C-alpha positions in Angstrom: -42.0 4.7 -19.2 -39.2 1.6 -18.7 -36.0 2.3 -19.8 -34.0 -0.2 -17.3 -34.7 -3.7 -18.4 -32.7 -5.3 -15.5 -31.6 -3.0 -12.6 -29.4 -5.4 -11.0 -26.9 -5.3 -13.9 -26.2 -1.9 -12.5 -25.4 -3.3 -9.0 -21.9 -3.3 -7.4 -22.3 -7.2 -7.0 -22.8 -7.8 -10.7 -20.3 -8.9 -12.7 -20.9 -9.4 -16.4 -20.3 -12.7 -18.0 -17.2 -10.7 -20.2 -14.9 -7.8 -19.2 -14.5 -5.6 -22.4 -10.6 -4.9 -22.2 -9.9 -6.9 -19.3 -10.3 -10.4 -21.0 -6.4 -11.1 -21.1 -6.0 -10.4 -17.4 -8.7 -12.7 -16.6 -7.4 -15.3 -19.1 -3.9 -14.8 -17.6 -5.0 -15.0 -14.0 -6.9 -18.2 -14.4 -4.3 -20.0 -16.7 -1.5 -19.1 -13.5 -3.9 -20.3 -11.0 -5.0 -23.6 -12.2 -3.0 -26.4 -12.7 -3.2 -30.4 -13.1 -4.0 -30.7 -9.4 -6.2 -28.2 -8.5 -5.4 -24.4 -7.4 -1.7 -23.3 -7.6 -0.9 -21.9 -3.9 0.9 -18.7 -3.3 0.3 -14.9 -3.5 -1.3 -13.2 -6.6 -1.9 -9.1 -6.7 -4.1 -7.2 -8.9 -3.1 -3.4 -8.7 -4.4 0.0 -9.7 -6.6 3.2 -9.2 -10.4 2.7 -8.4 -13.3 1.8 -11.2 -10.8 0.0 -13.7 -11.8 -3.4 -13.2 -9.8 -4.9 -10.4 -12.4 -6.4 -8.6 -14.5 -7.4 -11.4 -11.3 -9.4 -12.7 -11.0 -11.2 -9.5 -14.7 -12.2 -9.6 -14.6 -13.4 -13.2 -11.7 -15.2 -12.7 -12.8 -16.8 -9.6 -16.1 -17.9 -11.7 -14.1 -19.4 -14.3 -12.0 -21.3 -11.9 -15.0 -22.5 -10.6 -15.8 -24.5 -13.5 -12.1 -25.8 -14.1 -11.1 -26.7 -10.7 -13.1 -29.6 -8.5 -13.8 -28.4 -4.9 -12.9 -25.0 -5.8 -13.9 -22.5 -2.8 -13.4 -18.7 -3.0 -13.9 -16.2 0.0 -13.7 -12.8 -0.7 -13.2 -10.2 2.2 -13.5 -6.5 1.8 -10.7 -4.9 3.8 -12.9 -1.6 3.9 -15.3 -3.5 6.1 -12.9 -5.9 7.7 -9.8 -3.9 8.6 -8.1 -5.7 11.1 -6.6 -9.5 10.8 -8.8 -10.2 13.6 -11.8 -9.4 11.9 -10.3 -10.9 8.6 -9.9 -14.2 10.3 -13.5 -14.1 11.8 -14.9 -13.6 8.4 -13.2 -16.3 6.8 -13.9 -18.8 9.9 -17.6 -17.7 9.8 -17.7 -18.4 6.0 -16.2 -21.9 6.1 -17.9 -23.3 9.1 -20.7 -20.8 10.4 -20.8 -22.9 13.8 -17.3 -22.0 14.9 -17.4 -19.8 17.8 -14.6 -17.1 17.5 -15.7 -14.3 19.5 -13.7 -13.1 22.2 -10.5 -15.3 20.8 -7.1 -13.7 20.1 -5.8 -13.4 16.8 -3.2 -16.3 17.5 -6.1 -18.5 18.8 -8.2 -17.8 15.7 -5.4 -18.6 13.3 -4.8 -22.0 15.5 -8.3 -22.8 14.7 -7.9 -21.8 10.9 -4.9 -24.0 10.7 -6.9 -26.9 12.0 -9.8 -26.0 9.6 -7.7 -25.9 6.3 -6.6 -29.3 6.8 -9.9 -30.3 5.0 -10.1 -27.6 2.5 -8.5 -28.1 -1.0 -8.4 -25.3 -3.5 -9.4 -22.4 -1.2 -8.9 -19.2 -2.7 -8.9 -16.1 -0.4 -9.4 -12.8 -1.8 -8.5 -9.5 0.0 -10.2 -6.8 -1.4 -9.4 -3.2 -1.1 -6.1 -4.0 0.9 -5.1 -0.5 1.5 -7.4 -0.3 4.4 -6.1 -3.2 6.1 -4.2 -2.6 9.3 -1.3 -4.7 10.3 -1.5 -6.3 6.8 1.9 -7.6 6.8 1.2 -9.9 9.9 -2.3 -11.1 8.3 -0.9 -11.9 4.8 2.2 -13.6 6.4 0.4 -15.6 8.6 -2.0 -16.8 5.8 0.6 -17.8 3.6 2.2 -20.0 6.3 -0.8 -21.3 7.9 -0.2 -24.9 6.6 2.9 -25.5 7.8 2.2 -26.0 11.4 -0.3 -28.6 11.0 0.9 -30.0 7.4 -2.3 -28.7 6.1 -3.3 -27.4 2.4 -1.3 -24.3 1.2 -3.5 -21.3 0.5 -3.8 -19.3 -2.9 -4.1 -15.6 -1.7 -5.3 -13.1 -4.2 -4.8 -9.4 -3.1 -6.5 -6.5 -4.6 -4.8 -3.0 -4.0 -4.4 0.8 -5.4 -0.8 0.4 -5.2 1.4 -2.2 -3.8 2.3 -2.4 -0.1 5.9 -2.2 0.8 5.7 -5.6 2.9 5.3 -7.4 0.0 8.9 -6.9 -1.1 9.9 -8.4 2.2 11.8 -11.7 1.4 9.7 -13.7 3.9 6.5 -12.6 1.7 8.3 -12.1 -1.8 9.1 -15.6 -2.1 5.5 -16.6 -2.3 4.5 -14.2 -4.9 3.3 -15.8 -8.3 2.1 -12.9 -10.3 1.4 -9.1 -10.3 -1.3 -7.9 -12.5 -1.3 -4.1 -12.9 -3.9 -2.3 -14.6 -4.2 1.0 -16.2 -7.1 3.5 -16.6 -9.2 3.2 -19.5 -9.3 4.9 -22.5 -12.0 7.1 -23.8 -12.6 4.6 -26.5 -12.3 1.6 -23.9 -14.9 3.6 -21.7 -17.4 3.9 -24.5 -17.5 0.3 -25.4 -17.9 -0.6 -21.8 -20.9 1.7 -21.5 -22.1 0.4 -24.4 -22.3 -3.2 -23.4 -23.5 -2.4 -20.2 -26.5 -0.7 -21.9 -27.2 -3.5 -24.3 -27.2 -5.7 -21.2 -29.3 -3.8 -19.0 -31.6 -1.5 -21.0 -34.4 -1.6 -23.5 -33.6 -1.4 -27.0 -34.0 1.9 -28.7 -33.6 3.9 -25.3 -30.0 5.1 -26.1 -27.7 5.8 -29.2 -24.1 6.1 -30.0 -24.3 9.7 -29.0 -25.2 9.1 -25.8 -22.6 6.4 -25.1 -19.9 9.0 -26.6 -20.8 11.6 -24.1 -20.7 9.3 -21.0 -17.4 8.2 -22.2 -16.1 11.9 -22.9 -17.4 13.0 -19.4 -15.7 10.0 -17.4 -12.6 10.3 -19.7 -10.6 12.3 -17.1 -11.1 9.7 -14.5 -10.6 6.4 -16.7 -13.0 4.9 -14.0 -15.8 2.7 -15.5 -17.7 2.7 -12.3 -18.3 6.2 -12.7 -19.2 5.9 -16.3 -21.6 3.1 -15.9 -23.1 5.1 -12.8 -23.8 7.9 -15.1 -25.6 5.7 -17.6 -27.8 4.4 -14.6 -28.7 7.8 -13.3 -29.5 8.8 -16.7 -31.7 5.9 -17.3 -33.3 6.6 -13.9 -33.8 10.4 -14.7 -35.4 9.3 -18.3 -38.0 7.0 -16.2 -38.9 9.7 -13.4 -39.6 11.9 -16.2 -41.8 9.6 -18.3 -39.3 9.4 -21.1 -38.5 6.6 -23.6 -35.2 7.8 -24.5 -31.9 9.0 -22.7 -31.4 12.3 -23.7 -28.0 14.4 -23.7 -29.3 16.8 -21.0 -30.3 13.7 -18.9 -26.6 12.6 -19.0 -25.4 16.0 -18.2 -27.8 16.2 -15.2 -26.5 12.6 -14.2 -22.7 13.9 -14.8 -23.4 16.9 -12.4 -25.0 14.1 -9.7 -22.0 12.1 -10.0 -19.7 15.1 -9.3 -18.0 15.1 -12.7 -18.4 18.7 -13.3 -20.2 21.1 -11.2 -21.4 24.7 -11.8 -19.0 27.3 -9.8 -21.3 30.2 -8.8 -18.3 32.4 -8.2 -16.7 32.1 -11.5 -20.0 32.6 -13.1 -20.6 35.8 -11.5 -17.2 37.2 -12.3 -17.8 36.8 -16.0 -18.2 39.7 -18.2 -21.9 40.1 -19.1 -21.4 39.1 -22.7 -19.9 35.7 -21.3 -22.7 35.2 -19.5 -25.1 35.7 -22.5 -23.2 33.4 -24.3 -23.7 30.4 -21.7 -27.2 31.5 -21.5 -27.6 31.2 -25.4 -25.8 27.9 -25.3 -28.0 26.4 -22.0 -31.2 27.4 -24.1 -30.5 25.5 -27.3 -29.2 22.4 -25.6 -32.1 22.3 -23.6 -34.6 22.7 -26.3 -33.1 20.8 -28.9 -31.9 17.6 -27.0 -28.7 17.4 -28.8 -25.3 17.4 -27.3 -23.6 20.0 -29.1 -24.7 23.4 -30.5 -23.5 24.7 -34.1 -21.6 28.0 -33.9 -24.3 29.5 -36.2 -27.3 28.7 -34.0 -25.2 29.8 -31.0 -24.6 33.4 -32.6 -28.4 33.5 -33.4 -29.6 32.7 -30.2 -27.0 35.0 -28.4 -28.2 38.0 -30.7 -31.8 36.9 -29.5 -30.9 37.1 -25.9 -29.0 40.6 -26.2 -32.4 42.0 -27.8 -34.3 40.6 -25.0 -31.9 42.3 -22.5 -31.4 45.3 -24.2 -27.2 44.8 -24.8 -25.8 45.8 -27.9 -24.5 42.2 -29.3 -21.2 41.6 -30.6 -20.2 40.4 -34.2 -19.2 36.7 -35.0 -15.6 37.0 -34.2 -16.1 38.6 -31.2 -18.4 36.1 -30.0 -15.9 33.5 -31.3 -13.0 34.9 -29.1 -15.2 34.7 -25.9 -16.5 31.1 -26.7 -12.5 30.3 -26.8 -11.8 31.8 -23.5 -15.0 30.4 -21.7 -13.2 26.9 -23.2 -10.2 27.7 -21.8 -11.6 28.0 -18.1 -13.5 24.9 -18.6 -17.2 26.2 -18.9 -17.6 25.6 -22.5 -16.2 22.5 -24.9 -15.6 22.9 -28.5 -15.0 20.7 -31.6 -15.0 20.8 -35.3 -18.2 19.2 -37.0 -17.6 15.5 -38.5 -19.6 14.1 -41.6 -23.2 14.6 -41.5 -23.1 18.5 -40.9 -22.9 20.5 -44.6 -19.5 22.0 -44.4 -17.3 22.2 -41.6 -18.5 24.2 -38.4 -17.5 24.5 -34.9 -19.8 22.9 -32.4 -20.1 24.0 -28.9 -21.3 22.2 -25.8 -21.5 22.7 -21.9 -19.8 19.6 -21.1 -21.4 17.6 -18.1 -22.9 20.7 -16.8 -26.8 20.2 -17.2 -28.0 23.2 -19.8 -31.3 23.9 -17.7 -29.6 24.2 -14.6 -27.1 26.6 -16.4 -29.7 28.7 -18.0 -31.5 29.0 -14.8 -28.1 30.0 -12.7 -27.1 32.7 -15.5 -30.9 34.2 -15.5 -30.6 34.5 -11.5 -27.5 36.3 -12.1 -28.3 38.8 -15.1 -31.6 39.6 -13.1 -29.5 40.8 -9.8 -27.1 42.7 -12.5 -29.3 44.4 -15.1 -32.5 46.2 -14.5 -35.1 46.5 -15.7 -35.3 42.9 -17.4 -37.6 41.4 -19.6 -40.6 39.4 -17.8 -39.1 36.1 -18.9 -35.8 36.8 -17.0 -37.5 38.4 -13.9 
């Protein structure tokens, strides 16, 4: 069964035609960079934590500038790969003129070549991405910004992308070139949901996901505010569905995807230290979730499954109030999540979930622990 319509749209190099919740930043950057004569020279900075759209804002802005500015050219250098001033200049030179020999030359010699080359380059934007990995960044940034002075060439437009602002950008010799700083904040849960839904509609077949799936992914990635994690989770869940010959992404597949990207894992030591009734409650939640393809379990269904599991194990089950108290304790240590039901469920009840922990894996792990602790066990748990 096919779930993914266009796998390229999940790749790191893909930039969608619009960026939900980053449209204003793109518009601001484009309007500030372009002018009546072409591209405004100088220094621009986009900063913020990983996965919040920094590189995507730069790429989409570059695309729009290419439609507005004549003879526009952009060179995107990833400083995680090119970590020294010498390698960055080599990358820039090889992009502009692939035939120019630059190996074995000093930084000063390469800068001299670059200065000469830039005389014929108008409206050139150089993007230094992941600036935090660049060594001796101050020397490189300063040299690039002043590269036009010796040969009276065209001034550069330099866009920096970093997690935080390097202290050297505040030095007077560089600060005077600064045109704009754009700080980006983490995405909220609601923003992550709209981003994931937009990507799902763009890359998956219709009918392979629903709002519950979107909400789960947004919930699991909320703590990071990282859209890259959320989109990766969506992609893995879709791949898991295809591998299992399923036509639709299920909550269990999302939990499996979340576990794969490291959102939440299963702490074996924590599970082993739990009271036996806590383990049975987790087992009950896991069984209901894995068998129902739902994201949440009604408290009544949990109590019913817990009672059945206790009977299997030969344990006297607790009453509702005691079970609820233990559910709250499991929530405090991060093994369960709870919320009140919304419209669509008769009356108001408590809903319980394992969060991003895969239900089948949790059930198997609890059964293994109980098999060691309790004996004899029913055949089902042996």
